[in-house]
C-alpha atoms as one frame of an Amber mdcrd trajectory, in Angstrom:
protein
  -3.639  18.262 -18.061   0.061  19.031 -18.468   2.370  16.670 -20.346   3.777
  15.520 -17.034   1.015  15.460 -14.436   1.930  16.100 -10.845   0.382  12.814
  -9.714  -0.085   9.298 -11.048  -2.740   7.085  -9.503  -1.593   3.514 -10.132
  -4.212   0.757 -10.402  -3.188  -2.906 -10.481  -6.278  -4.682 -11.781  -7.196
  -8.365 -11.781 -10.777  -9.688 -11.678 -12.020  -6.600  -9.851 -15.355  -5.960
 -11.569 -17.325  -5.736  -8.301 -15.595  -2.742  -6.713 -13.466  -1.220  -9.483
 -16.023   1.349 -10.752 -16.448   2.793  -7.263 -12.703   3.085  -6.761 -12.227
   4.817 -10.128 -15.143   7.174  -9.504 -13.558   8.230  -6.206 -10.240   8.928
  -7.931 -11.820  10.966 -10.725 -13.782  13.011  -8.165 -10.619  14.483  -6.607
 -10.646  18.265  -6.228  -6.959  18.404  -7.247  -7.198  17.927 -11.035  -3.555
  17.582 -12.135  -3.277  13.791 -12.210  -3.391  10.766 -14.463  -4.610   7.239
 -13.821  -2.432   4.367 -15.040  -4.243   1.025 -14.844  -2.744  -2.308 -15.881
  -5.031  -5.302 -16.261  -3.383  -8.600 -15.347  -5.300 -10.825 -17.804  -8.602
 -10.636 -15.943 -11.238 -13.222 -16.805 -14.214 -11.083 -15.762 -15.373  -7.640
 -16.955 -12.431  -5.732 -15.447 -10.761  -4.952 -18.786 -14.045  -3.746 -20.299
 -14.583  -1.452 -17.310 -11.106   0.041 -17.673 -11.579   0.646 -21.392 -14.908
   2.356 -20.728 -13.340   4.769 -18.220 -10.440   5.500 -20.586 -12.901   6.350
 -23.358 -14.733   8.786 -21.087 -11.796  10.550 -19.420  -8.480  11.395 -21.115
  -6.667  11.243 -17.778  -7.183   7.469 -17.657  -4.539   5.380 -19.448  -5.126
   1.627 -19.555  -2.869  -1.259 -20.499  -3.287  -5.028 -20.599  -0.420  -7.354
 -19.775   0.290 -10.159 -22.237   0.392 -12.598 -19.329  -0.444 -12.558 -15.629
   2.586 -10.923 -14.014   1.338 -11.398 -10.476   0.543  -8.457  -8.235   4.220
  -7.704  -7.673   5.045  -7.657 -11.387   1.937  -5.653 -12.201   2.849  -3.051
  -9.580   6.293  -2.700 -11.171   4.749  -2.237 -14.616   2.349   0.437 -13.398
   5.255   2.330 -11.817   7.287   2.038 -15.032   4.436   3.614 -17.037   3.739
   6.419 -14.567   4.613   9.983 -15.589   3.764  11.877 -12.417   6.010  13.674
  -9.982   4.162  11.782  -7.253   2.642   8.281  -7.219  -0.208   6.741  -5.261
  -1.179   3.085  -5.385  -4.963   2.805  -5.597  -6.559  -0.469  -4.598  -9.515
  -1.603  -6.677 -11.821  -1.927  -3.661 -10.961   1.144  -1.582 -12.541   4.590
  -1.469 -10.923   7.977  -0.974 -12.390  11.342  -0.004 -12.414  14.067  -2.699
  -9.806  16.086  -0.773  -7.275  13.286  -0.234  -4.980  14.092  -3.132  -4.912
  17.832  -2.501  -4.149  17.423   1.185  -1.316  14.956   0.528   0.216  17.156
  -2.188   0.072  20.105   0.203   1.880  18.075   2.864   4.702  17.110   0.489
   5.011  20.612  -0.948   5.299  22.003   2.581   8.086  19.608   3.595  10.814
  18.899   1.018  12.377  16.397   3.435   9.264  14.214   3.261   9.202  11.395
   0.713   5.583  10.345   1.341   2.330  11.585   2.855  -0.737   9.591   3.869
  -4.036  10.358   5.657  -5.758   8.582   8.497  -7.835   5.585   7.448 -11.022
   3.718   8.275 -11.433  -0.009   7.609 -14.757  -1.086   6.108 -16.251  -4.476
   5.306 -17.316  -5.859   1.929 -20.649  -4.017   2.140 -19.014  -0.675   2.923
 -19.880  -0.680   6.630 -17.229   0.949   8.800 -15.514  -1.540  11.122 -12.940
   0.576  12.932 -10.679   3.593  12.579  -6.948   3.027  12.283  -5.527   4.909
  15.261  -2.006   5.462  16.525  -0.277   5.725  13.150   2.549   8.277  13.366
   4.194  10.893  11.250   7.865   9.979  10.825   9.969  13.134  11.033  13.228
  11.967  12.591  16.372  13.440  11.059  18.375  10.277  10.307  17.571   6.973
   8.569  18.374   5.020  11.736  15.942   7.010  13.859  13.269   6.983  11.167
  13.414   3.189  10.934  12.939   2.945  14.696  10.141   5.518  14.526   8.352
   3.742  11.681   7.291   0.636  13.584   3.903   2.214  14.281   3.269   2.294
  10.526   3.407  -1.497  10.291   0.217  -2.263  12.214  -2.164  -1.310   9.398
   0.362  -0.517   6.628  -1.775   2.345   5.337   1.416   4.152   4.346   1.822
   1.724   1.431  -1.042   3.763  -0.086   0.737   7.048   0.625   1.429   9.683
  -1.985   5.130   9.094  -2.722   7.756  11.076  -4.580   8.300   9.125  -7.786
  12.079   9.533  -7.879  12.311   8.033  -4.390   9.887   5.183  -5.099  11.899
   4.115  -8.127  15.009   3.755  -5.965  13.285   1.121  -3.833  12.737  -2.544
  -4.701   9.013  -1.689  -5.061   6.447  -4.235  -3.857   8.133  -7.617  -3.603
   6.375 -10.952  -4.084   5.507 -11.968  -0.546   2.566 -11.288   1.706   4.107
  -8.713   4.058   6.117  -6.876   1.398   4.110  -3.720   2.059   5.967  -3.438
   5.375   9.315  -3.711   3.635   8.375  -0.993   1.156   7.239   1.334   3.949
  10.554   0.898   5.749  12.469   1.462   2.513  10.672   4.786   2.144  11.299
   5.755   5.761  15.007   5.064   5.357  15.083   7.619   2.543  13.079  10.444
   4.083  10.320  11.645   6.359   6.713  10.443   6.107   3.950  12.958   6.779
   0.567  12.118   8.286  -2.454  14.160   7.187  -4.589  14.204  10.375  -7.911
  13.640   8.622  -9.861  10.463   7.863  -9.761  10.531   4.061  -9.021   6.886
   3.190 -11.556   4.053   3.435 -10.035   0.659   2.844 -11.716  -2.709   2.661
 -10.605  -5.389   5.064 -11.754  -7.366   8.058 -11.315  -7.489  11.806  -8.616
 -10.120  11.266  -6.682  -8.094   8.710  -6.598  -7.595   4.967  -7.156 -10.131
   2.251  -4.776 -10.631  -0.642  -6.373 -11.644  -3.888  -9.587 -12.478  -2.045
  -7.982 -15.033   0.280  -6.322 -15.076   3.679  -4.550 -18.388   2.941  -0.753
 -17.974   2.778  -0.260 -20.116  -0.338  -3.127 -18.364  -2.131  -1.566 -15.006
  -1.287   1.736 -16.067  -2.817  -0.003 -17.365  -5.922  -1.697 -13.960  -6.296
   1.580 -12.102  -5.815   3.707 -14.384  -8.007   1.625 -16.927  -9.991   4.508
 -18.292 -12.071   6.413 -19.221  -8.928   3.344 -20.985  -7.572   2.845 -22.925
 -10.809   6.405 -24.200 -10.620   5.774 -25.391  -7.055   8.799 -23.500  -5.811
   7.141 -22.013  -2.744   9.402 -23.494  -0.106   8.397 -23.610   3.554  10.723
 -20.745   4.441   9.283 -18.749   1.551   5.795 -19.182   2.966   6.880 -18.020
   6.414   6.015 -14.382   5.962   7.797 -13.153   9.074  11.124 -14.756   8.153
  10.781 -13.483   4.594   9.904 -10.007   5.833  12.969  -9.795   8.075  15.289
 -11.165   5.406  14.027  -8.964   2.573  13.885  -5.806   4.689  17.486  -6.229
   5.776  18.480  -6.941   2.183  16.625  -3.855   0.932  18.389  -1.637   3.444
  21.747  -3.231   2.639  21.490  -2.664  -1.129  20.078   0.871  -0.857  21.965
   3.990  -1.921  22.348   5.071   1.726  25.794   5.671   3.193  27.309   2.546
   4.711  26.953   3.837   8.287  23.277   4.640   7.681  22.783   1.174   6.199
  24.311  -0.501   9.239  22.444   1.746  11.662  19.130   1.163   9.894  19.560
  -2.609   9.888  20.450  -2.613  13.596  17.508  -0.321  14.403  15.144  -2.586
  12.486  16.442  -5.755  14.135  16.104  -4.168  17.560  12.663  -2.585  17.168
  10.847  -5.158  15.052  10.199  -7.913  17.682   8.347  -5.509  19.998   6.470
  -4.054  17.027   5.355  -7.500  15.905   4.108  -8.288  19.402   2.039  -5.071
  19.408   0.597  -5.892  15.988  -0.496  -9.348  17.115  -1.947  -8.020  20.373
  -3.889  -5.346  18.500  -5.348  -7.934  16.128  -6.459 -10.087  19.070  -8.118
  -7.095  20.723 -10.045  -6.216  17.575 -11.259  -9.786  17.181 -12.315  -9.882
  20.824 -14.244  -6.608  20.602 -15.939  -7.774  17.408 -16.906 -11.166  18.836
 -18.042  -9.920  22.262 -21.860  -9.938  22.518 -23.581  -6.671  23.327 -24.791
  -6.247  26.902 -28.611  -6.178  26.988 -29.986  -2.752  27.848 -32.302  -2.336
  30.807 -35.920  -1.902  29.860
């Protein structure tokens, strides 16, 4: 491996002993070898840290660190990014699986399009046992020429938010506010990336993520307060999670507009992007909610008995 690998896989680890070995095995099985793995343990109380140390001892590409205190998922993400050495970065969830060709295909997509800041493949959602639930369809490539048009064209990325696991150019990622400490911050990060460049879609199902028909779990819970405690435990301990802070939609709108406003974009692109977001988001949110209801209905609907 070169001194500066082309890719860093970032792993934010906390009490992940059940699925972590499978996720790491999938990363190490990639057919594109020029990468490192940077894993930061967030003071796990199970065997997670032992698992990470074991993988680091067996493969020199794996670098592991343990935080002195629980930084929350948001703080741990920032630390992983700060330690990364790659030209590109990919967040790797502890409970997801990736095909052996994922990294190579995403690197090829970015190498082929210098205007692209990120590339992600199509995804399949699976349950806790690894059974496939549904394929994520309708996610677009975002190739518009201006930040304003890319923001408007990125609304289709917010249904499943698979682009938060895209392969991203490191220099661009570090200009964003990274993953903020609220439950829908992945949407904000995706839009920050889209404002800065194109997002390529690899038209192959190479990403298998764990979730449910109702959506994804954060820290093993779908409860809003539990999600915030997982993202920012110190804030939760101080009981400073105000009602408006727990309203994820209000927080998402506020933080996305703030992220666009403080970006390095030209002032006219900032204004245009904020207006485009404010105009397109309500319809996008309605589609997201309708899609979730449809998936729940299809899952709950009993099968029609077959004729004998």
